[in-house]
N, C-alpha and C positions, 0 to 999 in steps of 0.2 A: 504494500500500500504506500503510495507516494505521500510524503510529508510536505505540508505547505506552510509557509510563513507569509502572511500579508503584511506589507510595510506601507502604512497609510497615513494620510492627512484627513482624517475621517470627516467628510462632508456627506452630502446626500447620495451622490453616485458611488462613493466608497461604501456607504451603508448598503446600497443595492448589491454591490459586489460581495460584501460579507454574506448577505442573505443568499445570493446565488451560489456561493461556494459551500455554505452550510448545507444546502440541499443535496450536494453530491456526497453520497455515503461511501463512495469507493476511494476517497482520499481523506487524509486526516489533517485538519487545521491544528497545528501544534502551537501556534501563537500569533499574536498581532503585535508588531512593533510600530511605534507611532512617530510621526514626524510633522513638521509644520507645512503650511501651504494654504489650503482652504481656510484653516484656522491655526491658532497657535498649537504647539505640540501638546501642552497640558490639556487643552480642550479636545484635541484629537484622542488623547488617552481616555478622558472622561466619556466621550462619545462611544469609543470602542467598548468600554465596560458596560455602558447603558444598552447598547445595541445587542451585545451578547446576552445580557440578562433578558432582554425582550424576547429573544429566541430560545431562552432556556439553556444557554450554553456557558454557564459560569465556569465550566471545566477548562475553557480555553484561556491560557494566561495572556496578559497584556503587559507590554514593556515600554517604558518611557525612553524615547529616542532623543536625537539632537534637537535643540531649540534654536540653533544658529546655523547659518550656512557654513560651508567648509572653511572659508577663509576669513571668518569673523567671529568675534566673541559677543556680538550684540544680538539679542533675541530677535528673531524674524517677526516682522509685523505684516500680517496678511494685507493684500491690496483691497481697497474698498469694493472692487468688482466681485471679489470672492465672497465678501459679506452679503452683497446684494443677491448673488446667485444661491448661496447656501444658507443665508441667514446669519445673524450675529453669533449664534452658537453652533453653526455648522449643520444643524439638522432642521432647517426651516423654521427656526424660532419656536419649535415645539418643546414643551417641558416634559422630558422623561423623568421618571423617579431617580433620585440620587442613587448612584451605584452602591450596592451593599458591600462591595469589596474594593480593595486597592490594587494598584499596579504591583507587579513583582519587583523585588528589590534589585534584581540584576539589571544592569543597563541593556538597552536594546542591542547594541553592537556586540556585547559579550554573548548574548543569547544567539544572535545570528552565527557567530563564529563557533560557539559550542555545538550548535545544531549542524553546521557544515562539517565539523570534525566527526560528529556522531553518525550522521545519516549519509554523507557523501552524495552519490549520484541519485539517491532516492529523495533528496531535498530539492524543492522548487521554491524560489522566492518570487513573489508577485508584488512589486512596488507599484503603487498607484498615486504617488506623490513625488516630491523632489527626491533625488537619489543620494541624499546626504548620509544616511545610515549605511547604505550599501557601499558607498565610496570609502567611508571610514573602516569598514570591515575589510575591504580589499587592501587598503593601505597598511593595515595591521597584520594581515595574514593572507596574502594573495594565493598561496599554495592551497590553503584550506578551501578558499572560495572557488578555485579552479576545479575542485573535485566535486562540486555539487552538480545537480542535473541541469539546471538552467535558471537564469533570471529573466522572467517575462514581465516587462515593465510597460505601463501606460505612459507614453510621453513621446515627444518629438514630432517632427513633420519633415519628411524628406522630399515628397513630390507635390505637396500642397503648401499653401501659406500657413503661417502660424496663427494662433488665436489671441495672443497678447501684443505681438508686433507682426509685421508682414513676414518675419523670418522665424519667429520663435513660438513654440508651444509652452503653455503655462508651467508644467512641471519641470521642464528643462530650464526655462527662463528663471525660475525661482532660485536655482543653484547650478549655474552652468559649469562651474569648476568641479563640482561633485560628479555631474554627468560625464564630463570629460575624463575623469579618473576611471569611471566604470567602463566607458566605451573604449578607452585606449588600453584597458587591462587585457589579460589573457583569459578572462572569464567569459563563458558562453552566455550570450544575451539574445533575447527576442524583443524587438521594438514593436509595440502596438501603438502606433501614433495616429495622428489625425488622418493619415492616408487611408486608414480603414475605419476608424471610429465614426467618421463623418458619413460612412456608407451604411452604418447600423442605425437605422432610424425607426424609433418606436412611435406608434401613433396614439391618437386620442382614445380610441376604444379600448386598447389594451391597458392604458394607464387608469382610465376610469373604472374598468372591470375589477381592479384590485380593491376598490372601495365597496364593491357589492357584497363582499363576504362579511359575515357577522362575527368578526373577531377583533380584538384590540389590536393585534398585529396588522391586520389589513387596513384599519382606519389610520394607523400611524404611518405605515409605508405609503398609503395612497396620498395622505396629506403632504408628506415629504416630497413625493414625486410631483404632485401638482405645483408645489412651491418652486421646486427646481426648474421644471420645464416652463413655468410661467415667467420666471425672472431671467432665465438664460436666453429665452427666445422672444420674450416680450409679446406673447400672443395668448392670453388666457382663454380665448374662445376656441383655440385650436391647439390643444396640448399635444406635445410631441417634440422629438428632437433626437440628437445623436446620443448613443449609449457609449460612454467613454470607459470608465473603470471596469465595469463588468466584462467588457470585451477582452481585457487582459486575462481574466479568469478563464474565459472561453478559449482563448488561444493556448493557454497552458494545459487545459484539460481536454479540449476538443480541437486539436490543431487541424483536423480535417475540415473545419469550417473556414479556414483560411485558404483561399484559392491560389494565392501566389505569394511565395516568399522570395525575397532578394537577398542572397548572401553578400555581405559587403562589410568592409571595415570602416567604422565611423569615428568621427571626433566631434567636438562641440566648439564653436567659436565663442570666445570669451571677451572680445574687445569690440568697441565701436557699435554702430547701429545694428549690426547683425548678431550681437551678443545673444547666445541661446540657440543659435541655428545648428541643427544636426546635419553634418555634411560628410562626404567620403574623405578619408585622410590620404593625401597624395603619397606620403611616405610608405604606406602599407599596401598600395594598390598592386604591387608586384608579388606580394606574399601569396603563396598558394593556399594557406589556411586562413579562412575568414572566421571571425569571432562572433559576428552579429548577423542575424537574419531579420530583415525588415518585412513586416506584413504589408502587402501592397494591394491585395484584392480579397474580397470576402463574399461568402455565401450569406449575404445579409438577411435574406428572408428566412432561411433555416435558423440562423442564430436568434433573430428577434422573436420568432415564434417559440423557440425553446426557452429563451430567457423569460418572456412574458408568462408562459405556462408554468415554468419552474417557480417564479416568484409567487404566482397565484396559489400554487400548491403549498408552498412553505408558510404562507401567511394565513392559511385557513384557520 
């Protein structure tokens, strides 16, 4: 059974990714490590604990990760756009009960490295926020990280424009130096970027159907989804939009949904107006071994149906 670590800046689509993964009984979620992005790291941690309690999964440990980008000691402050899309608390301003438990005492990076050493190729990391925790783990013990199965991350934009600048996607833009460390390392990665997430479009009917179920979980998840898709796309009368973070879970667990992978060595630009851009690295173009595969095309219809049906089932 594959072991999964979710590394997350828990906002609304991260919450949907947690729910989607929990519905898969053939893999084991061994922990959630938290990072900044949609919210501060401390809020991400609180949201992780609350969401796991909502789904009755208090057995899954949660670990506090980095609060600062790789090159700074100053705590990361989320952009106002993130608060608009996810709410001030990251979960659509809904008030979930105060978590009954606390985070684990072990730092997130220590847990990632301990798991890498313990599980090796059976471990898959799925980051859906900035790659700061992952970069620190690689900098501390790249050999251990090279032995894991894969890092399947949501982030980047190779063939399409970014969503925070014309060049950069939000997760990479939040900490380009960390993403550069990860992509230039010898660790195997799969990039689930805007190239494919923009092809995974969920519609109004599927979202509203989640609220038809007579359960507390369905009401909460439906309210979060309505908030997210209303404020990201500014169209409350026609709910729907791209599915970002859950698609990273899909790519890790159902790679057959991805119709085209591009093997390529990447880097991240860290200077000037193109800061945060994911591009091929000229120095590595002649290398026979590629470290990254970029998802370029998707069986969107199959994924969206499976995702919508799976969420509906787990929130009953």
